[in-house]
C-alpha angles and dihedrals in degrees: 000000000000114000113209137172130025134271113263092007106108100171096043091046093050091051091047090052092050089053092048095050094080110128094006115132102216091191087069094045132110108209115208118190107196118201140166096218128059102170098034105060090154089069102029129128120208135204121193130225114185110191122191132160091256107029140021123202125193125191117186121232100304104129138072138053092302088080132055105260090004097117092054092045090051090052092048090047094053092043091051092051093046092049089048091057104264111149106160110081125172135178123213119193119201131171115273092248093050098051098077093042092049093055090055096057122104116274098260092049094049091050093046095048096043093046090051094056103030123110128193112266137190108248089210092076090067096050115100112224116234112246 
């Protein structure tokens, strides 16, 4: 698993992801948005796990309204993945205390835990509507 981006740095993390996407077939990807809030999307932080048969990418919690510019970066991220062909989106909700610990686990453990708790999600809920 390649770990890219930085915690609480939405713009830098989005740019790091763009650089790391070379050779990734997004049509084969499972996109996991990992958050610590289910019913408070207006304050949520999101990490990203992009799982493909050839490459896994993990970005720590850098997206979402919890961070300045994070909501816009989350929208750009989802839009980028959709335009690249990603169609399988999932959301995994963990407790706030578990999020940081989870992202530090070895690759297989992160994949196993996230897959066990993830539910399909509509990527449209993460897109920010243009005013």
